[in-house]
C-alpha positions as CSV (number, residue, x, y, z in Angstrom):
1,X,-117.2,123.6,34.1
2,X,-114.8,126.3,35.4
3,X,-116.5,129.1,37.3
4,X,-115.9,132.7,36.1
5,X,-114.0,135.1,38.2
6,X,-115.3,138.6,38.9
7,X,-113.0,139.9,41.6
8,X,-109.7,138.2,40.8
9,X,-107.5,139.3,37.9
10,X,-104.1,138.0,36.8
11,X,-102.5,138.9,40.1
12,X,-105.2,138.6,42.8
13,X,-107.8,141.2,43.6
14,X,-106.8,144.8,42.8
15,X,-108.5,148.2,42.7
16,X,-108.7,151.7,44.2
17,X,-108.5,151.6,47.9
18,X,-111.8,152.0,49.9
19,X,-113.7,151.7,46.6
20,X,-115.4,148.5,45.5
21,X,-114.0,145.9,45.4
22,X,-111.0,147.0,47.4
23,X,-112.9,147.7,50.6
24,X,-112.8,146.5,54.2
25,X,-116.1,144.7,53.6
26,X,-114.6,142.7,50.7
27,X,-111.5,141.9,52.7
28,X,-113.6,140.6,55.6
29,X,-115.7,138.5,53.3
30,X,-112.6,137.2,51.5
31,X,-111.0,136.2,54.8
32,X,-114.1,134.3,55.9
33,X,-114.5,132.5,52.6
34,X,-110.9,131.6,52.0
35,X,-110.5,130.6,55.7
36,X,-113.4,128.2,55.5
37,X,-112.3,126.7,52.2
38,X,-108.7,126.1,53.5
39,X,-109.8,124.6,56.8
40,X,-109.2,120.9,56.3
41,X,-108.8,118.4,59.1
42,X,-108.7,118.8,62.9
43,X,-105.4,120.6,63.2
44,X,-105.1,124.2,64.3
45,X,-105.3,126.2,61.0
46,X,-103.0,129.1,60.3
47,X,-102.8,132.0,57.8
48,X,-99.9,134.4,57.4
49,X,-100.5,138.0,56.3
50,X,-97.9,140.4,54.9
51,X,-98.3,143.8,53.3
52,X,-96.4,146.6,51.6
53,X,-96.3,150.2,52.8
54,X,-99.5,151.7,51.4
55,X,-101.7,153.6,53.8
56,X,-104.7,151.4,53.0
57,X,-102.9,148.4,54.3
58,X,-103.9,149.6,57.8
59,X,-107.6,149.2,56.7
60,X,-107.3,145.9,54.8
61,X,-105.0,144.0,57.2
62,X,-107.4,144.1,60.2
63,X,-110.4,143.3,58.0
64,X,-108.7,140.2,56.6
65,X,-107.6,139.3,60.1
66,X,-111.1,139.5,61.4
67,X,-112.4,137.4,58.5
68,X,-109.9,134.6,59.1
69,X,-110.4,134.6,62.9
70,X,-114.1,134.4,62.3
71,X,-113.5,131.3,60.1
72,X,-111.5,129.7,63.0
73,X,-108.0,130.3,61.7
74,X,-105.1,131.7,63.6
75,X,-103.4,134.7,62.0
76,X,-99.7,135.4,61.9
77,X,-99.0,139.0,61.0
78,X,-95.7,139.7,59.2
79,X,-95.9,143.4,58.7
80,X,-94.2,145.1,55.7
81,X,-92.4,142.3,53.8
82,X,-91.8,141.4,50.1
83,X,-94.4,139.2,48.4
84,X,-91.8,136.3,48.0
85,X,-91.1,136.5,51.7
86,X,-94.8,135.9,52.4
87,X,-94.7,132.9,50.1
88,X,-91.6,131.6,51.7
89,X,-93.0,132.0,55.3
90,X,-96.3,130.3,54.3
91,X,-94.3,127.2,53.6
92,X,-91.8,127.6,56.4
93,X,-94.5,128.1,59.1
94,X,-96.6,125.2,57.7
95,X,-99.5,127.6,57.2
96,X,-102.6,126.6,55.4
97,X,-102.8,129.9,53.5
98,X,-100.7,133.0,52.8
99,X,-101.9,136.5,52.0
100,X,-100.0,139.5,50.6
101,X,-101.7,143.0,50.7
102,X,-100.2,144.9,47.8
103,X,-100.9,146.4,44.5
104,X,-97.3,145.8,43.4
105,X,-96.2,148.5,41.0
106,X,-99.4,150.5,41.1
107,X,-99.6,154.0,42.9
108,X,-100.5,154.2,46.5
109,X,-104.2,154.9,45.8
110,X,-104.6,151.3,44.7
111,X,-104.2,148.1,46.7
112,X,-104.6,144.4,46.2
113,X,-104.8,141.0,47.8
114,X,-102.8,138.0,46.6
115,X,-103.3,134.5,48.0
116,X,-100.9,131.6,48.3
117,X,-101.6,128.0,49.0
118,X,-99.8,125.9,51.6
119,X,-97.0,125.2,49.1
120,X,-96.3,128.9,48.7
121,X,-97.6,129.0,45.2
122,X,-100.2,131.5,44.0
123,X,-103.7,130.0,43.7
124,X,-105.0,128.7,40.4
125,X,-107.8,130.4,38.5
126,X,-110.1,127.5,39.5
127,X,-109.4,128.0,43.2
128,X,-109.9,131.7,43.0
129,X,-113.2,131.2,41.2
130,X,-114.2,128.8,44.0
131,X,-113.4,131.4,46.6
132,X,-115.5,134.0,44.8
133,X,-118.5,131.7,44.6
134,X,-118.1,131.0,48.3
135,X,-118.0,134.7,49.1
136,X,-121.3,135.1,47.3
137,X,-123.0,132.4,49.4
138,X,-124.4,132.5,52.9
139,X,-121.5,132.1,55.2
140,X,-122.9,133.2,58.6
141,X,-124.0,129.7,59.6
142,X,-120.6,128.2,58.7
143,X,-118.4,130.5,60.7
144,X,-116.6,129.3,63.8
145,X,-118.5,129.2,67.2
146,X,-117.1,131.4,70.0
147,X,-114.9,128.7,71.4
148,X,-113.3,127.9,68.0
149,X,-112.4,131.5,67.0
150,X,-108.8,132.0,65.9
151,X,-106.1,134.2,67.4
152,X,-103.8,136.8,66.0
153,X,-100.1,137.4,66.8
154,X,-97.1,139.2,65.2
155,X,-94.0,137.4,64.0
156,X,-91.4,139.8,65.1
157,X,-88.4,138.1,63.4
158,X,-90.1,137.7,60.0
159,X,-87.7,140.2,58.2
160,X,-84.7,138.3,59.7
161,X,-85.9,135.0,58.4
162,X,-86.2,136.3,54.9
163,X,-82.8,138.1,55.1
164,X,-81.2,134.8,56.0
165,X,-83.0,132.9,53.2
166,X,-82.0,135.5,50.6
167,X,-78.4,135.4,51.7
168,X,-78.4,131.6,51.5
169,X,-79.3,131.8,47.8
170,X,-76.0,133.6,47.1
171,X,-73.1,131.1,46.4
172,X,-70.9,130.3,49.4
173,X,-67.4,131.6,49.1
174,X,-68.5,134.7,47.2
175,X,-68.8,138.2,48.6
176,X,-69.7,141.7,47.3
177,X,-66.8,143.4,49.1
178,X,-65.5,145.4,46.1
179,X,-68.9,146.5,44.7
180,X,-70.9,149.7,45.2
181,X,-74.5,149.0,44.6
182,X,-77.5,151.3,44.4
183,X,-80.7,149.7,45.7
184,X,-84.0,151.4,45.0
185,X,-86.8,149.9,47.1
186,X,-89.6,152.1,45.7
187,X,-90.5,153.1,49.2
188,X,-92.1,149.6,49.3
189,X,-92.1,146.3,51.1
190,X,-88.3,145.6,50.8
191,X,-87.2,149.0,52.2
192,X,-85.5,147.3,55.2
193,X,-84.6,143.8,54.1
194,X,-83.0,144.4,50.7
195,X,-80.3,146.9,51.7
196,X,-79.5,144.7,54.7
197,X,-79.0,141.6,52.6
198,X,-76.6,143.5,50.3
199,X,-74.7,145.0,53.2
200,X,-74.3,141.7,55.0
201,X,-72.9,140.2,51.9
202,X,-70.2,142.9,51.9
203,X,-71.4,145.5,49.4
204,X,-71.1,149.2,49.7
205,X,-74.8,150.1,49.6
206,X,-76.5,153.3,48.5
207,X,-80.1,153.0,49.5
208,X,-82.8,155.0,47.9
209,X,-86.6,154.7,48.0
210,X,-86.4,153.6,51.6
211,X,-88.5,156.2,53.4
212,X,-92.1,155.1,53.0
213,X,-94.8,157.4,54.3
214,X,-97.9,155.5,53.1
215,X,-98.3,157.7,50.0
216,X,-95.0,157.5,48.1
217,X,-94.8,153.9,47.1
218,X,-93.5,153.6,43.5
219,X,-93.7,157.4,43.2
220,X,-90.9,158.6,40.9
221,X,-88.8,155.5,41.7
222,X,-88.7,151.7,41.6
223,X,-88.7,149.3,38.7
224,X,-91.4,151.2,36.8
225,X,-89.4,154.4,36.8
226,X,-85.9,153.0,35.9
227,X,-84.5,156.3,34.8
228,X,-84.3,157.3,38.4
229,X,-82.2,154.2,39.2
230,X,-80.0,154.9,36.1
231,X,-79.4,158.5,37.3
232,X,-78.5,157.4,40.8
233,X,-76.0,154.8,39.5
234,X,-74.2,157.5,37.6
235,X,-74.4,160.1,40.4
236,X,-72.8,157.7,42.9
237,X,-70.4,156.0,40.5
238,X,-71.9,152.6,41.4
239,X,-71.0,149.3,39.8
240,X,-74.7,148.2,39.6
241,X,-78.1,149.5,40.3
242,X,-81.1,147.4,41.5
243,X,-84.7,148.7,41.3
244,X,-87.5,146.7,42.9
245,X,-91.2,147.5,42.8
246,X,-93.6,148.1,45.6
247,X,-93.8,144.4,46.8
248,X,-90.3,143.5,45.5
249,X,-91.4,140.6,43.3
250,X,-89.9,142.2,40.2
251,X,-86.5,143.8,39.4
252,X,-84.7,145.8,36.8
253,X,-81.0,146.6,36.8
254,X,-78.7,149.4,35.6
255,X,-75.1,148.8,34.6
256,X,-72.2,151.1,35.7
257,X,-73.0,153.5,32.8
258,X,-76.6,153.9,33.9
259,X,-77.9,151.7,31.1
260,X,-81.0,149.7,31.8
261,X,-80.9,145.8,32.0
262,X,-84.5,144.4,31.7
263,X,-86.0,141.1,32.7
264,X,-85.2,139.4,29.4
265,X,-81.5,140.1,29.8
266,X,-81.6,138.9,33.4
267,X,-83.3,135.6,32.3
268,X,-80.7,135.1,29.5
269,X,-77.8,135.6,31.9
270,X,-79.1,133.3,34.6
271,X,-80.1,130.6,32.1
272,X,-76.7,130.8,30.4
273,X,-74.9,130.7,33.8
274,X,-76.9,127.9,35.2
275,X,-76.7,125.9,32.0
276,X,-72.9,126.1,32.0
277,X,-72.9,125.0,35.6
278,X,-75.2,122.0,34.9
279,X,-77.9,123.5,37.1
280,X,-80.5,124.5,34.5
281,X,-83.4,121.9,34.4
282,X,-86.0,121.2,31.8
283,X,-83.8,122.1,28.8
284,X,-84.8,125.7,28.8
285,X,-86.8,128.5,30.5
286,X,-90.4,129.8,30.6
287,X,-91.3,133.4,29.7
288,X,-94.4,135.2,28.5
289,X,-95.6,136.3,25.1
290,X,-94.0,139.7,25.9
291,X,-90.4,138.5,26.0
292,X,-88.2,139.7,23.1
293,X,-87.5,137.5,20.1
294,X,-83.8,138.2,20.8
295,X,-84.1,136.2,23.9
296,X,-85.6,133.3,22.0
297,X,-82.9,133.4,19.4
298,X,-80.2,133.6,22.1
299,X,-81.5,130.4,23.8
300,X,-82.1,128.6,20.5
301,X,-78.4,129.2,19.6
302,X,-77.5,127.3,22.8
303,X,-80.1,124.5,22.1
304,X,-82.3,125.7,24.9
305,X,-86.0,126.2,24.6
306,X,-88.1,129.2,25.4
307,X,-91.6,128.2,26.4
308,X,-94.1,131.1,26.3
309,X,-97.2,131.6,28.4
310,X,-99.8,134.4,28.7
311,X,-98.8,137.4,30.8
312,X,-98.8,136.8,34.5
313,X,-96.0,135.4,36.7
314,X,-98.3,132.7,38.2
315,X,-98.9,131.4,34.7
316,X,-95.2,131.2,34.3
317,X,-94.9,129.4,37.6
318,X,-97.6,126.9,36.6
319,X,-95.9,126.1,33.3
320,X,-92.5,125.7,35.0
321,X,-94.0,123.1,37.3
322,X,-95.5,121.3,34.3
323,X,-92.2,121.3,32.4
324,X,-89.8,120.8,35.3
325,X,-87.9,124.0,34.6
326,X,-86.2,126.0,37.3
327,X,-85.9,129.4,35.6
328,X,-88.7,131.5,34.3
329,X,-90.1,135.0,34.3
330,X,-91.2,138.1,32.5
331,X,-89.6,141.0,30.6
332,X,-91.0,143.3,33.2
333,X,-88.7,141.8,35.8
334,X,-90.6,139.0,37.5
335,X,-87.9,136.3,37.7
336,X,-88.9,132.9,39.3
337,X,-86.0,130.7,40.5
338,X,-87.6,127.6,41.9
339,X,-84.4,126.4,43.4
340,X,-84.9,129.2,45.9
341,X,-88.5,130.5,45.7
342,X,-92.0,129.7,44.6
343,X,-92.8,133.1,43.1
344,X,-91.0,136.0,41.5
345,X,-88.3,137.5,43.8
346,X,-86.5,140.6,42.6
347,X,-83.8,140.5,45.2
348,X,-82.9,136.8,44.6
349,X,-82.7,137.4,40.9
350,X,-80.4,140.4,41.4
351,X,-78.2,138.2,43.7
352,X,-77.8,135.6,40.9
353,X,-76.7,138.3,38.5
354,X,-74.2,139.7,41.1
355,X,-72.8,136.2,41.5
356,X,-71.9,136.1,37.8
357,X,-70.4,139.6,38.0
358,X,-68.2,138.6,40.9
359,X,-67.2,135.3,39.4
360,X,-66.3,136.8,36.0
361,X,-64.6,139.9,37.5
362,X,-66.1,142.0,34.6
363,X,-68.3,145.1,34.7
364,X,-72.1,144.7,34.4
365,X,-72.1,146.4,31.0
366,X,-70.1,143.4,29.7
367,X,-71.6,140.6,31.9
368,X,-75.3,141.5,31.5
369,X,-75.6,142.2,27.7
370,X,-76.4,138.7,26.6
371,X,-78.2,139.5,23.3
372,X,-79.2,142.3,21.0
373,X,-83.0,142.8,21.4
374,X,-85.2,143.3,18.3
375,X,-86.9,146.7,18.1
376,X,-90.0,146.4,20.4
377,X,-92.5,149.1,21.3
378,X,-95.1,148.8,24.1
379,X,-97.7,151.5,24.7
380,X,-100.8,151.5,27.0
381,X,-104.2,153.0,26.2
382,X,-106.5,153.6,29.1
383,X,-110.3,153.1,28.6
384,X,-113.5,153.2,30.5
385,X,-116.6,151.2,29.8
386,X,-116.7,148.3,27.3
387,X,-113.5,146.9,25.9
388,X,-112.5,148.7,22.7
389,X,-110.8,145.5,21.5
390,X,-114.1,144.0,20.4
391,X,-114.9,146.9,18.1
392,X,-114.9,146.3,14.4
393,X,-112.7,149.3,13.7
394,X,-110.0,148.0,16.1
395,X,-110.2,144.5,14.7
396,X,-109.7,145.9,11.2
397,X,-106.7,148.0,12.4
398,X,-105.1,145.0,14.0
399,X,-105.5,143.0,10.7
400,X,-103.8,145.9,8.8
401,X,-101.0,146.0,11.3
402,X,-100.3,142.3,11.0
403,X,-100.2,142.6,7.3
404,X,-97.6,145.4,7.6
405,X,-95.3,143.2,9.6
406,X,-95.5,140.6,6.8
407,X,-94.4,137.7,9.0
408,X,-91.2,139.4,10.1
409,X,-92.3,140.3,13.6
410,X,-94.9,139.9,16.3
411,X,-98.0,141.9,17.3
412,X,-99.5,141.4,20.8
413,X,-102.6,143.4,21.9
414,X,-104.3,142.6,25.2
415,X,-106.2,144.0,28.1
416,X,-104.3,144.3,31.4
417,X,-105.5,141.9,34.1
418,X,-104.8,144.5,36.8
419,X,-106.1,147.8,35.4
420,X,-108.4,149.2,32.7
421,X,-105.8,149.6,29.9
422,X,-105.1,148.0,26.6
423,X,-101.4,147.1,26.1
424,X,-100.2,147.4,22.5
425,X,-96.9,145.7,21.6
426,X,-95.2,145.3,18.3
427,X,-91.8,143.8,17.5
428,X,-89.9,143.5,14.3
429,X,-86.7,143.9,12.4
430,X,-87.4,147.6,11.5
431,X,-87.8,150.1,14.3
432,X,-89.6,152.7,12.2
433,X,-92.2,150.2,11.1
434,X,-92.7,149.0,14.6
435,X,-93.2,152.5,15.9
436,X,-95.6,153.4,13.1
437,X,-97.7,150.3,13.7
438,X,-98.0,150.9,17.5
439,X,-98.9,154.6,17.1
440,X,-101.6,153.9,14.5
441,X,-103.2,151.2,16.6
442,X,-103.1,153.3,19.8
443,X,-104.9,156.2,18.0
444,X,-107.6,153.9,16.8
445,X,-108.1,152.2,20.2
446,X,-108.1,155.6,22.0
447,X,-110.8,157.0,19.6
448,X,-113.0,154.0,20.1
449,X,-112.6,154.1,23.8
450,X,-113.3,157.8,24.0
451,X,-116.5,157.4,22.1
452,X,-117.5,154.6,24.4
453,X,-118.5,152.4,21.5
454,X,-119.2,148.8,22.1
455,X,-118.6,146.0,19.6
456,X,-120.1,146.6,16.2
């Protein structure tokens, strides 16, 4: 029987910094439990730890380090580095475990902890549940004796290793010499490495969101505020804009007119390009239930499959491994290219798009518009207390909404796995109908949430 998870959500543990569960105490306990569980055999065990630029990283990093050292593991500290770089270095350094301290696209007040196995892949639900159960047990008698304690050291050239790996994913013989590119690093983990990669490949680089101060990560910039990127592209007359999030595992783009290019369009472009080159494996790609029907129809017209999973890039990665596909991702901009990485990598996805732009010699507005998306509306409703989705009023409203779509669209309503919000998405042929359905559902959900009503 699978154990339930209390701490872990769809992307590790996440919460408000210095408030349960995102405390130094939890981080210490997590380091102890995970360290003990991933200690196998007689070799010297190692864990690598990276982080983004949040102030609370200074609290969580030493607490995790102490936990792992107490479990007998050596710790390699990477400093501020993208999540995919941590995954890559976990494998490259033959580590037993990898840790990323980040709350991704959330504001600086939040933080999170993501774990990677020795293969550089995010842990399964079952393994996370096992770690939680171990954290709740008595660990003191299992910790390492004084002579077996671990050590900690910094890997000074960690950024350089990732920079070289990212450049190696770009086709040999191609350069970015004639392109001006805006790169928005969201004052996050990629603020040094991403501009460097683009510059070393020959681009004229306009770097924004590269002055982290511990408080400004994702603030008014990055992939969750794409209008800033779009404005910067127009202001600087750039050929393309790239916006990453706080830990750089997701990306959105802007063409030369400042028009947004989302994850679905990026997936379509890469799938089409790789399929034409005979590099696409598995006869299709993997995406989540959030991806637009336009993407599905685009792929079907080329006799390619779209396999959908629940939301969360690790579920995409798991399905990709099952099906043997090498392209997958989310509309939000997580793009997983297993030829190069084990998890979403915003910079690597952008480089694949840039390769097509260079090869075709056409502007991004022509190259990256692969399909006409169906009208889709997504809105969030924040709540406190019990989930409003279980209430009879909400269930009745959902049933009415599905009837309104009359089989000509999709309705997806779910709780976020990383924050207390309900995400309401509708998609259909008629934009007005889609908007009306989402607005009505959000009003009902907000009313139930405000009253704090539980299921009737």
